[in-house]
C-alpha positions as CSV (number, residue, x, y, z in Angstrom):
1,I,-2.1,-0.1,-8.4
2,E,-1.0,3.2,-10.1
3,L,2.7,4.1,-10.2
4,L,4.7,6.9,-11.8
5,F,8.3,6.2,-12.8
6,S,10.9,8.9,-13.5
7,P,12.2,9.4,-16.9
8,K,15.7,8.1,-15.9
9,I,14.3,4.5,-15.7
10,S,11.6,4.8,-18.4
11,T,13.4,2.4,-20.8
12,Y,13.7,-0.2,-18.1
13,I,10.1,0.0,-17.2
14,L,8.8,0.1,-20.8
15,E,10.8,-2.9,-21.9
16,R,9.2,-5.3,-19.4
17,N,5.9,-6.9,-18.7
18,W,5.3,-6.4,-15.0
19,H,1.7,-7.7,-14.9
20,I,-0.6,-9.5,-17.3
21,D,-3.2,-6.8,-17.1
22,Q,-0.9,-3.8,-17.0
23,E,-1.4,-0.4,-18.6
24,C,1.9,1.3,-19.4
25,V,2.1,4.8,-20.9
26,Q,5.1,7.1,-21.5
27,N,4.2,10.7,-20.7
28,E,5.5,13.7,-22.7
29,D,8.0,14.5,-19.9
30,G,9.5,11.0,-20.3
31,S,8.0,9.6,-17.1
32,V,6.1,6.3,-17.3
33,Y,2.6,5.6,-15.8
34,L,2.1,2.0,-14.9
35,S,-1.1,0.5,-13.6
36,F,-2.5,-2.9,-12.9
37,E,-4.8,-4.7,-10.4
38,S,-3.4,-6.6,-7.4
39,N,-4.4,-7.5,-3.9
40,Q,-0.9,-8.4,-2.9
41,L,0.0,-5.1,-1.2
42,Q,2.9,-6.5,0.8
43,E,4.6,-8.0,-2.2
44,I,4.0,-4.8,-4.2
45,L,5.4,-2.7,-1.4
46,F,8.7,-4.5,-1.5
47,W,8.8,-4.5,-5.3
48,V,8.1,-0.7,-5.4
49,L,10.8,0.0,-2.8
50,R,13.5,-1.5,-5.0
51,F,13.0,1.5,-7.4
52,G,13.8,4.0,-4.6
53,S,13.1,7.6,-5.5
54,S,12.5,6.7,-9.2
55,V,8.9,5.8,-8.5
56,E,5.9,7.4,-6.8
57,V,2.9,5.4,-5.7
58,L,-0.2,7.3,-6.9
59,N,-2.8,4.7,-5.8
60,P,-4.1,3.1,-3.7
61,P,-3.6,5.4,-0.7
62,S,-3.0,2.5,1.6
63,L,0.1,1.4,-0.5
64,R,1.3,5.0,-0.6
65,E,1.1,5.3,3.2
66,R,3.0,2.0,3.6
67,V,5.8,3.2,1.4
68,I,5.9,6.5,3.4
69,E,6.1,4.6,6.7
70,E,8.8,2.2,5.4
71,A,10.9,5.2,4.1
72,K,10.6,6.8,7.6
73,L,11.7,3.6,9.3
74,M,14.7,3.3,6.9
75,C,15.7,6.9,7.6
76,E,15.6,6.3,11.3
77,K,17.7,3.1,10.9
78,Y,20.4,4.9,9.0
79,A,20.4,8.2,10.9
80,I,23.7,9.2,12.3
81,S,23.7,9.5,16.1
82,H,25.5,12.4,17.7
């Protein structure tokens, strides 16, 4: 799993241990790169979604696609009907 968190939540991400084998690096722009191994994509999907637009899934592509699909479904659910 490879994730990129926005600078606005960098302190929150950096202050916690998210996974026993994590790699966590703060970039020059203040964003935070977090990576770890997991085969629990459904659990990771819901965990990632709680960060909203403050996180981007870089890898794996299958998780990225699931986040995109979930975001589309959420937009449809909350769309205003005319």
